[in-house]
N, C-alpha and C positions, 0 to 999 in steps of 0.2 A: 504493500500500500504506500510505502514511502520510497521515493526514488533515492538512489545512492547520492550522498553528498561528496563532492570533490573539493575538500578544503586545502588551502595552501599549507605547506609545512610550517609549523610554528617557529618563532624565533628561539634562539638558544635560551633556555630557562633552566630551572632546577631539574626538570625531567631529563634534559640533556646530560647534566652532571650525574644524575642517577643511573642513566644508561652506561656512562663511562665507568661508574663505580662497579656496577654489576659485571661489566666486561672485564674489569681489572681483577676482581676477586674470583671469577669463575674460571674453571680449568678450560684451556683452549686446546683444540685438536692440533696434533702435530702436522706441520705443513712444510714442504720444502720451499715454498714461495716465501721470500723475505717480506715481512710486514713493514709497511711504512712507519717511520718514527712518529710517535704521537706523544708530545710532552705531557698532555693531560693524563693519559693512562699511566705514564711513568710516575707522575706526581702522586696520583691516587694509590698506586701500588706502594710507594714509599710511605705514605701516610698510613696505609693499612698495616704495614709492618711495624711502624712506630707505635700505633695504638695497641697492637697485639703485645709488643714488648712491655708497654706501660701497664697493661692489664695483668700480665704475668708477674711483674714486680709488685704490684699492689696486692695480688692474691698471696704472694709469698710473705708479705708483711701484715697480713690480717691478724695473726697472733704474735704480738710483740712479747719479748722476754723481759720481765721486770728484774732489774739488778737487785740482788738480795744479799744482805749481810747478817751479822750476828749481834747487832746493836739494838735488840729489843728492849722495850721499857715496860715490863710486866707490872711494875709498881706504879705506873703513871697512865692508867686508862682514862679516856675521855679528856685528854689534855692537848693544848697547844704548847709545844715545847720550843725552846729557843737556844741556839748555839752561837757563840761569837765567831765573827769572821776576822782572821788575823789582819792587823793594820787598820782596817776600816772601823772595826768596833773599838779599837784603842783610841781612834780619833773622835768617833761619835758613838758612845756606848749604847745608844738606842738602835743602832744599825746592827743587824745580825741575820742569821738564817733561821727561818721558822719551819717547823714540822708539826705533824699532828698524829695522834695515836687513836686506835680504834678501841672498842670495848674490852679487848684482851691485852692491850698494851703494844700491839704491833705498830711500829712507827713508819710513817710515809713522809717522804720529802720530795719536792719537785726539783730535779736537777736539769731538766731540759731534754728535748728529743732531738736526735741527730738524724735527719732524713737519710734513709738507706742503711742505717746502722742495725736495724732489726731489734733494737732495745727500747723499752718504754721510757718515757721521760720522767716517770714517777718511780722512785727507789723504795725498797721495802727493807726496813731494819738496817739501813746503811748509815745515814748521818754523814753527809759529805764533808762537814766541818767538825766532826767529832760528836761526842756525847753531849746532850743538852745540859745546860746549867740553870735554865730558868723555865718556869712552867706557868700556864694559866689553866686552872682546873675548872671544869664545867660539871654542873649537877642537874639532875632532872627537875622538871617543873613539879610544883606541888601536886598537881592533878594527874601526873604521869607516873606509872610504875617503873621499876628498874628495867624490866624486860622491854617495855615499850620505848623507853629512852635509849636502850642499847640497840634495838632494831632500827630506830630512827637515826641514830648517830652513824651506825655502820652503813646504812643505805645512803645517807648523804655523802659519806666519805667515799664509798664505792663509785657514786656518780661523779664526784669531783676527780677521782683518779682516772676514770674512763675518759673524761673530758680533756684532761691534761696529758694523757699518755702520748699524744702526738703533737703537743705544743712545744714550740721552740722558746727557750729562755731568752728574754729580751732585756735583761738587766734591771732597769728601773721600772719597767712595765712588764706585765705577764711573767711574774717571777714567783718565788716560793710563797710570798705573802698573798698573791692572787689565788694560788692553789688552796691555801688554808681558808681564805675568806670565802671562796666558792663553796667549800665544804660546810662552813659554819652557816652560810645563808640557807643551806638546805635542811638544817636541823630545826625541827618545830617543837620538840619536847624539852628543850633546854631552859634553864631558869635565867633567861635574859629578856629584856624588853622586846615586845613584838615589833615595835617600830624601828628597832636597831637594824641597820644595814651594814654588813661588814665589808670593809675594803682595807687597803694597805695602811692608810692613815689611822683608821679606827683600831686596827689590829696592833699597830705600834704603840698607840696611846694606852690601850688595854693592857698590853704586856708590861709597859713601863709603870703604870699606876696600880693595876690590880694583880699583876703577876707576882710570883715569889720564887726564890732560889730553890733549886733542888737540893735536898739535904745531903751534905757531904761532898758537894761538887763546887768547883769554881771559886775557891777561897781567894786566890790572887785577884780574880776579876771582881769579886765583891768589894775588895778594898778600892780598886780603881773606879768601880761604878759609883761609889759614894764620894770619892776624892775628886773625881773629874769636875763636878760643878764648882767646887772651891777653887780648883786650878783655873777654870775659865774665868771666874769672878776676879781672881787675883790678876790674871793677865789683862783683862779689860780695864781694871782700875789702874794698873801700872801704865797702860797706854794713855790713859786720861791724865796721868800725872799725879794720881792719888797714891798715898802710901798707907799701908795698914800698920806699919811699925815705925 
């Protein structure tokens, strides 16, 4: 009933590229006649090989290996722990490396992911700057049981570890404080104000004002921690021409 339509060939569009792609990835029959050089087909074949290589590399890195050590803190569960960084902490005592422990005292710290290395950016029981000397203890909410608080804490920590296992350490941003703050923002059963949003600045202030030293550790740093403000005050006053003696 309908006469055949004789339409002109369409201009080169996405369908043309699709035809070239199908031709590039499909097996071709062997022929003794030399095919003319087609740069589009060569480009598509190269792109297909590169995509296949990238997919293979990504599949090999689906399961990252978490660096594991023996620096567990079984006596410090539900804690944000802190270790000094040589030189930086001596100049600024509030600067350090923060870590976090789960309900059983297993310690996790963010060291940074190296693309292609096959290792997770979150370490387990390592402590890249040594054992912690300062801690911030968290307790369950009055209406939450110990079991509910433990499950909530571990779930929030597992989510933060999964999020940061492929994150690159950026120094001042996207660092160990960011990892700990992300975990704390996921905890709902802790005895902290509901309106509190954790970030690097809030975490530093909380550790400096509400944290405490781990018993039996960091005796030399404790002396410097309390002596440093006096030293800074003396230095500023001496520059202003004032003398205390």
